[in-house]
C-alpha angles and dihedrals in degrees: 000000000000117000119240090256093055091047090053091046091055092051093046099048093042087066094047099264120161110257091216091067090063087073089071095057122096118193114190133187137046136254143279102050102156132027108276140111088226127076096250097147092052089047091056093046096050097045093046089046091051092055093044090051091050089054092049091048091052088050089052091050092049100042108015088238119127122206142183125256118207124186122180113209096223093047089049095054089045089055089050086062095040093133094063093052098047115115125194114200085342091304122126123233118280119244108305101214137065115250096258097035117115142051129342136177116235132209094267091054093256125131125235129187120214123204108202106154090118113066095229091054091049090049092052092053093048092046092054092047095040094226142112120266094265122122097230092050092048092052092048092049092050092056086072091058140073110232099239092045091053091047091055095044093047092053091048089054094051097263129130115226137141136213111222108245132181115241090255091052091049092045092056092058120098089237093061090050091049090054091052087066095055131078121243090251118021117208113183132173108233104172148008123262137144117259113272115228118237112258122234118273148122099243132060094259101027110145095016116124122215129190110207114198101170144107141201111020123313100056094036091050087054091054092044089053094050088048090051089062094049107273120143100240121192114193110208120200135155125250092236098041114110117239138181103242100207091051090048090056096046096046096037096075110121096015139109112221132207141167122239121171100218093184088071125073088229091056092047090051090053089051093051090053092051090047092058091069102033128112101191127025109194119187137170104175125130111300112277092005094116093036088059088058094051100266104107114145093258091048091050088050091054091051091046117016110207095037122143107221117195122198126194119196134172100230107016136271099275133047134056092296095050092114096039116121120232152156134215094264092051094047090049088053100047099040097054107262098111092046091049095047090047091052092047092051091047096242133135104241141015128331122193127227112256092252139026083259099160089054097047098040089048091051091055090046088052090054091044092051092046092053095045090050090047090053090051091049092053090049103036106015122225135113116275140205121205119194130188133162138199090233094052090049085051092052089051092048091050091052091054087077137238136286112226096205096028096112090057091064114113111243120246114267122230090233094057091046095050092050096049113029110021134101131193116230138165121248143171087265099049136272110343129200103200140167114268119232109272099212104090112201113196096214106025108030116207113250139154110238095185126060125237109264136187115274113277096020095135139052118258096256138094121262116253 
């Protein structure tokens, strides 16, 4: 199996990074760190290190000053589970899942996973099944369905569910074959523009403006990472959009947050004004949702030549599932991870990875791709489109190999995590105990200079 250093090298050089920069990265710790047959701790360490090194390289380009980047494996995998360690006024998070979310057996002895944390997704599942949102009734209704038929019907109704597949079953699908043709992080020039000079500042991303249009984990983690290196990140949500409060708090550190109603012309006009002065536009909404409102990558590049536009999808940007909605837990289920972990654990049914690793690793890859594209823009000019997906990150994680004894590893205790990796900060919600960023830069330490605030706390304008 590849070493963590070699894994990082592959990520770095695939995006055009200078090999010489890798000499300044120090990866510490050994695997396994958490109970899994997959290399989840290494995946966290390598993707966080890639983003940290991109920030360090931008600082070198801006200042001429090189610096070291150190990432500890245990700290990295803790950060990839940051939502479970967050404490608000010393209180732990509430239950993470809706009452009917989770795994069910179907009439053909398959397993399906329903993601119902957003009310409209829950309603879609119940409409297809013709039952009330109660776990026993959902299970009874699903015994009348074949797993794949339910998956297809639920998606058609606007729900988000996944049939549990083995890796071989997933690999035989056209979508898996489409992903095999794509890079881990796609960086494509989509327009012409002169290079934009770096603004003044004392941190790698000082003076850079980021619009963050994302929810849940992956996209928000990307914005949080860019904020950790000094960017002005404005999280844009809508007053009627559902959100998961605990995740909003955890990933909101370092960001401004505003409401814009993009379904109104007035709201779209506000967004166009913000776009004129942005450096990075990062979005993770349903495929084509923003394009339908006039904010496709090419349209954003017309409004602001030289923009870096970052797109997150569930299953990749080509193939028959390119427009399919999805979340980490569903992608784990349908691409073989839950089946493989269950087999390794000797259980009949799915077993989840010990972290929302596809989400977190993809978030760091989003931030990495955004920074690498921004460095190219400053050097070459142009407008750029960065694309990542949960399923492609999953394909990469699978190809890192398996750990035979990984599931026998004791899990990390909350006490050990809180003693080693947490910081106490103020916020608009109360006192937070939250995981520090695990990429340690020797000259420009990562930090969040703004507190997490309730959604919509700020005006839709850039700070002066």
